[in-house]
N, C-alpha and C positions, 0 to 999 in steps of 0.2 A: 411428524406433522404431514398431513395430506397436502399434495400439491393443489394449486388452484384449478378449479374446473374450467375447461375451455368452452363449456356450454352454459349459457345464461339460463336463469329460471324461466323467463318467457319461452325460450326455445323448448325447454322440458315440457311446458304446458301444451305447446303446439303438438309435440310428439304424442302426449297422452290423449289429446283430443282426437288426433288422427287414428290412434290405436282403438279408441272407443268407437269411432265411426265404422272402422273395419269390422269390429265384432258385431255392431248393430246390423251392418250389411249382411254378414254371415247369418245372423239369427233370423232376420227377416226373410232372407232368401230360402233358408231351409224350411221355414214355416210355410211360405208360399208354395214351394215346390212339393211339399208333402201333403198339402191340403187338397183333397180330391175335388172339392167344390170350386176352388179358385184356379187350380192349375190349368184346366182346359182354356180358361179365359186369357191367361197371360202367356202360355206356351213358351216358358223360359228354357233356353237350350241347356243341355246337360254340361256342355263345355263351360258355360258361364258359372254354373254351380260349382264345378270342380276348381275353377280358377279362384273363386271366392274362398273356398275351403283352404286351398293352398296358401293364399295370402294371409288368412287369419292364423293358420297353424304356424307359418313362418314367424309371425309377430310374437307368437306365444312360446315356441320351443326352439327356434334357431339360435345357436350359440353366437354371441356377439364378442368380438375381440376388443370392443371399446367399453371402457368403464367411465361414465361421465363424472365420477368423483375422484378419479386418480389418473394423472397423465404420465407420471414417472415414479420410479422407486423412491419410497419415503426414506428419510434418514434412519429411522429405527430398523427398517428392513435391511438397508445397506450395512448397518452395524452388525446385524445377525449373520449376513453373508461373510463379512470380514472375520468375524469370530469363528465361524465354522470352517473357513478355508485358509485362514492365515497359516503360513508355513508349509502349505501343501504345494508340491511341484506339478505344473501343468506344461504339456508340450507346447501349447499355443492357446490363444484366446478362445477359439471355437471349442476346444476340449473343455476349457473352464466353463463356458456357457452351457455345454451339453451336460456336464455333471451337476451344475446348479439346477438346470431344468429337470433332471431326473429326480433330484432329492429335495427340490425347493418348492413343491406345489403348495405346501401349507403356509409358506412365507408370503407368497405373491397373490395379487389379485388375478382374476381370470385373464384380464387383458395382458398383464405382465407375463404370466406363464405362457400364454399363446405366443407372445412376441418372442420369447426365448426359443420356443419350438420352431417358429417360423424362421428365425435366424439360423438355427442348426440345420434346418431342412433346405436352406438356400432359397427360401421363398422371397418374393418381392415385399419390401417393407414400406409402410407408410412413413410420413415424416415424423409422426409421434413415436412410431416404433423405432425409427432410427435414433431418436433422442434417447430412448430408453437403452438401446444398445450402447450408445456413447457413454451413458452412466455406468453400465456394466464394464466397459473398457477402462474407465477410471478406477473402478474397484480392482480389476485385474492388475493394472499397473501398480497400484499400491501394494497389493499382496506380493507381486513378483519382484518388484524393484526397490522397495522403500529402503532396504539396508544398503544397497549399492548407491542409491541416491544420497543417503546420509554420508557415505564415505566420500563421494565426490564433493559434497558441500564442505566437509572438513578439509579436503585437499585445497579447495579454492580459498577458504578462510586463512589457511597457512601462508598464503602469498600476500605480502603487505602492500596492497595496491592503493596506498595513500599518496597524495601529491608530495613530490619533492620540489621545493621552490626553484632550484637551479637546473632542473631537468624537465624537458617536455615529456608528457605522458607516453607518447609513442617511442621515446628513447629510453624511458625508465626500465631498468632491468627487471623490476617486478612485473611490469606489464608485458614485457617480452616473454617472461616465464608463464604468465597467465594465458597469453595467446597460444603458446605451444601446447599447454594442457588442453585448452578448448579444441584446438585443431586435432589433437590425438583422439580425444573423446568423440568428436563428431565423425572422424574417420572410422573409428571402431564401431560406431553405431550405424555406419553406412549412409551418412548424411552428406549433403552438398554444403561444403564449407568454403568461406572466403575470408581473407584478411585484407581489409582496405587500408593499406598504408599505416597499420598500427593504430589507427584512430577508432575503427569500428570492426568488430568481428561478426560475421554474418553466417547464419545457418538456415537452410531453406528446405521445405518439403513442398514440391511443386503440385499445382492443381491443374485444372483445365485452362487452355489458352483463352477461353471465353470468360473465365472467372476473374475475380478481383485479387489484388495484392493486399494482404493483411499483415501489418507489422506488429510484432510482439517485442516490446522494448524493455530491456533490463540494463543494468550498468555494472561494470567490473570494478570501478573505483569506489573507495570508501573514504569517509572522513577520518582525520587523524585520531589516534587513540593514545592517551597518556597511561602507561602501564601502572603508575602509582595510584590511579583512581580505581583500578579494577580489583575486586575482591568482595567476597560475601561477608555478611554480618557474623557468620559463625567462624570466621577466620580462614575459610577456604581461599587459597590464592588462585587468581585467574590470570591468564595471559591473553591479551586481545587477539593475537594471531595464532592461537591454538584452540581449535574447537573442543569444548569439554561438555559432555553430557552429564548433567547433574540434576537429579530429581525431576526428570521429565522436561528439562530445558537444555537446549544446545546453546552454550555461551560462545561468543566470538564476534569480532568486528566483521560485519557483512552477513551474518546469519539471517538478519531481518532485512537489511538494506545494503545490497540487493542481490547478493549472490544466490540466495535461495530461488529467486526468479529465474536465473540462468539454468539452474539445475532442473527445476520443474519442467521448463520448456524442452530441454534436451531429452529428458526421459519420455515426455509425451511424444516428441518426434520419433524417438527410437521405436516406440510401440506402434505408432502409425505406420512407420516404414516396415517393421517386421511383420505386422499383420495385414499388410497390403490394403490398408484402408484407403479407399478412393476419395479424393477431395476435389471439389469443384473450384475452390479458391486456394490460391497459394498462401502458405503460412511461412513467415520469415522472422526468425529471431535476429534482432538488431542489438548487439551488445555495445553500449556506449562506454567510453573510457574517461569522459570529462564531465559527467553529469553533476558531480559534487563540486566542481570548480569552475572552469571557464565555459563550459557548455559549447565548445567549438567543434567537437568531434562529429556530432550528427549533422550540423550544417555542411561540414566538409564532405561527409558521406553523400548527402543529398545533392550536392553539386555534381556528383559523378555517377549517381545511381538513381533509379526511379523512386519517387516518393510513394510510399504505400497509400492505397486508397482509404484504408482504415487503420487506425493506430491505437494500440492497447499497451498501457504502461503497467507492468506487474510490479508496482512500486508505490502502493498506497493502501487504501482501505477497500474491503468488500462492503456492499455488493458491487455497485458501479458508481464511480465518481465522475460526474459530468461537468463539474466546475472546480477550478483551482484559483485560489487567490493570487493576486500579483505579488511580485517579490521586490522589495526595496531595501536599500542600505543608506543609512545616514551616518557618515563617518566624520567625526570631529578629530582634527589633527592639531595637537598642541606642540609647539616647538620646545625643545628641551631648554630650560633656562636655569641659571645658578640659583641655589636656595637662598632665601632671604629671611631674616628674623631669627627668633629664638626657638629652641626645642629640637626634637629629633628631625632627621632628614630622610624622607622617603626616597629610596634609591632603586626600588624594584616594584613592579606590579605585574601580575600575570592574570590571565582570564582564559577565555576560549581560544581555540586554534582555528576556527572557521566561522564564517558569517552565519551559517545555518545550524549552529550547534551551541546549546547552553551547557557549559561544563558543570562538573560536580564540585569543583574547588577553584577558589581564587586565592592567590598568595601575595603578600607584600612584605618588604623588608625595610625597617627603619634603623638607620645608624644613629646612635646617640651615646655619648659617654654616660655612664651610670644607668645603663639600660634596665638593670633589675629594679631600680627605684621607679623608673617610668613604667615598668611592667605592671605594678600594682594599680596605678591610675588607669592604664589602658584596660586592664582586666575588669575593673569596676565599671567603666563605661561600656565594655562589651556586654556585661550582664544586663545593664539597663537597656542597651540597644536591642538585645535579643528579646527581652520582655516586651519592649514596645512594638516589635515587628513580627510577633507571632510564634516564637519558640519552636519553629519548624526548621531551624538551621543552627549551626554551631560556629563559635569563634574560638580558636585556640591561640594563646599567646605564649611564646617561648622566648626567653631572654638569656644572653650571656653578658660578658663584661661591657661590650660596646655595640651590641646588635640585638634588635627586637624583631622577631618573625611572627607575622600574623597569617592565619589560615582561616578563611571562611568556607565552610563546607555546606553545600545545599543538596539539591537533587537534580541531576542532569536531565536534559530533555531535548527533543527536537525543537528548534526555534520557531517552527510553525505552530507549536502548541505550548506556549510559555506557561499556561495555566497548569500543565501537567508536571511541572518541575518547580524547584525553588532556586531562583537564580542567585548564585554566589557573587557574580560580577557586580550586579547592581547593589547588592548588600555591602560588598567590600567598599565600593565607591562612596556610598552613603555613610559607612562607618568611618572612613578616612575623613570625610567632611565633618563628622562629629568630633573627631580628635583635633581637627584643625580649629574648629570653633572653641574647643577647650584650651586653645593656645599651647598644644603639646607638640606642634609640628612647625617646621619652617615652610615658607611658601615656595612652591616650585610648580612645574608643569603637571605633576601628579595631583597636587591639591587643586590646581586649576580644573583638571578633569573631574575631580570629585565635586567641586562646586557646580560645574556644568550638569552633572548627573542629578544632583540634589535639586537644583532650580528648575530643570526642564523635564525630567523624566520620573524621578522618584522610583518607587517600586510598582507603580501603576503600569501595566503592560497593555493598555488600550489607548494611549496617547492623550488621555484627558488632561494631564498637567499642561500640555502644550496647546490644547484646544484643537487637536486634529482628529479627534475620535469621531467615528461614524460606523454604521452597521447596515448590512443588507439582510432581509428576512430569510433568504435561503443560504447565503454564503457566510453569514455571521459578521462579527465585528473586525475592524482593523486591529492588529496586534503589533506591539513594539517590544523588542527584547534586546537587552545588552548581550552581545555575544563575543566578538573577537576583540582582544586587547593585545597590542603589539608595541613594545618599547625598544627603540634603537638609540644610537648616540645622538641622533638629530631630532627625533620627534616621538611623541606618544600618540598612537592611534587608538581611538575608542569607537567601536561600531555598534549601531543599533539596527537590528534586522526588522524590517516592516513586512507584514503580510496584509495585502490590500484587497478588499472585496470590491465588487462593482458598486456604483452609487456616487462616486466622486471622480471627476476627470483627473488624470494624473498630473497635468500642469497645475491644476488648482491645489492639489495636495502638496506638490513641491513648493509652490508659492507660499503656502501657509507655513511649512516647515522653515523655509528660508527667512520668512518675515519674523517668525517667533524667535529663532536663534540669532538673527541679525540684531533684533531689538535687545536681546539679552547681552550679546557681545558688546553693543554700544554702551549699555548701562553699566556693565561691569568693567569694561576696558580690558577684557581678557584677550590675549593673543591666541587666535584660533583660526584655522582654515576649515571650511565646510565642504565636504564632497557628498554629492547626492546622486543616486541612480534608482530607477524604478522600471518595472516591467508590468504590463497590463494584465489584469485577470482574464481567465478563460471561462467560457460557458458554451455547452454543447446542446443541441436539440435532443430532447429525450424521447422523441416519437419514432425513431428509426427501428426497423425490425431487428437489426443486429444488436443494438444496445439492450433491447428487450430480451433477446436470447441470453445475453450476458446476465441480465437481471434474473432471469429464470434459473440459470445454472447456479448462481451464487445463493440466491434466497432459498431455493429448494434444498440444496445440500447442507447449508449452514443454519437453516431455520431462522432466517432473518426476515424482517418486514420487507415486502416487495416495494421498495422505494429508492429513488436515486439519492445520491449524497453529494456533498461539497467538501473540498479539502483545502486546508491552509497551506499544504505542501505543494510545491511545483515539481513537475516531472518533464522528461524529454519530449513528451507529446503535447506540451503546452501550446506550441505554435503550429502543430501539424494538423492536416485535415482529419476530421472525424476522430479526434483523439480523446480517450477516456482512461481512467484508472480502473483496473480490475484486480483487487487484492494486492498483496497477499497478506494483509493484516486485518484483524477483526476490528470493526467499529466499536467505539465506547470502551476500548481497552487502551491503556497507555502504550504508545508506539515506542519500541525500544531502540530503533535505529538512531544513531548519533549519540546514544547514551553511553556512559560508562556501564559495564556489565551488560552490553547488548546481548539479547538472546532471542531465539525462536523456540517456541514450545514444540516438542517432538510431535505431539498430536496434530498441531496445526500444520507442521511441515508435511506430514503424511496426508492430511486432508488436501493441502495445496496440490500435491502430485495428482490426486484423484480428480480434483476440480479442473485443473489446467488441461488434463487430457480430454475431459468431456467438453470443455469450452472450445478447444481447438478442433475437435471432430465436428461438433455441431455447427460452428461458424464455417469451418472448411467445407462442409457439405451444403450449406445454406445458399441457395441460388438467388434469393431475393433478400438483399441486405438493407435497402433503404426503407 
């Protein structure tokens, strides 16, 4: 796909008119000059005639380095360069460009080929030419380092940087190991590295003292992974913390969210440093250790270090996300109470492990004498329930002498996109409520939670059942998804994760939630405590030169529509100045982060290397960002 022209149609018309006038001037002058009858009367100097001829000839024959239809290398040309030079060794980037220049004239436009020649010859480059060279540097990085980059990704995935409840992240041995790996890699790459008290790991490529500080945000922590949920339909076993390349996909926790972002920036910085690429703005990688949990590391860091002027999260969708929904949690806490009545007793319920993660499986255990007889009734109700709610999930019932085990299997998803999954937690709660209504269960805290889910939320993930639904034209609708379930000896906690667009003040939304659930609690007499928290949505100005550079880089390389996007997912730049998301996932494809069987496609990983290099060089050299 050709890149957008930077010259409008009216501008082209003006050029054509001027060109025509020059030719008319030349034609008239020549006629006048060579007409014996008129020449004595006008007495036109020969110098004027020569100047007119030179101007006209320059318009006709002078080579132009500008092609009004193409401002940078098109994806199909980039693919041919990759195909031709993949696996070939080059001493440095200039040697790569020189070889492409010598053999690539048939691939490139005149402007592109001249730009390659100008770079090899150390000529002064225009801003458009510099952008083209930045794209070539991205291709070079991909050719030279994609295998090494994949090895580093696998190494980072093998470190289980999920939260351990009784240990702070900065004291967690997994994060200590992660920090040491990043320190060693940065040192090997010749980069400026700092460890800020185990909270944030920082890597910097300096620019001019008159330039701005641009923060590139990624995070080292991951959401928990249940190994029992990992495995392919063909029986292939997967391990969450072992990177496995299968059929063009790299499986492993953190491959998508967000260790790939760390890898891409480190290799971009390596190439910028090796090739002595001069930057005007300072580029700084900021690796967060608490993005998935407490979000305390970056505030700690910013209390002690300068806040970047511009902030880019490599933790979302391409091309550029300028709006993020707010984050909310509605947590219902049911005190554990003795079972009452007849039937089996629910003694266990499991669901997700984090507020921002929809799991693949929810499990429950019912203790009941004569469980095999009860199993038949439960199985029959399960079949009816599945038929009533879409046939896109399963319920397995297993029984022994005095124990019945239920497993609801859905499709895991990031909680910011509940529509992309099939939530087993909500289905388990509603199925338990069905069993309770059939008088198969004793009443306790778990049946209380099931009634709460049925009456207030159901399977609707837009908040319509509670009357809190609303939507924004750009950011989309409010979403609500059951995520974390936690049962202790004292209480059962059931959490619903909200993603909140602009359009309704946060206090109003909270009042609506509390009023609806308070009325339900009063009507039912259910013992329950409600905990509520929320965070405001984010929206950025789309008119800045810097965000439009980002938009150019992503849309041109990936052949995406040149338009800004909104995200339901929040990142560490949510509250920072000039904060946006820039990849590293494709829009309109299911996001695999937080999912069982999380993966990154190998092709996209390689593209990310290429794109992040170009982005960093172009922003790093751009003196006017606003």
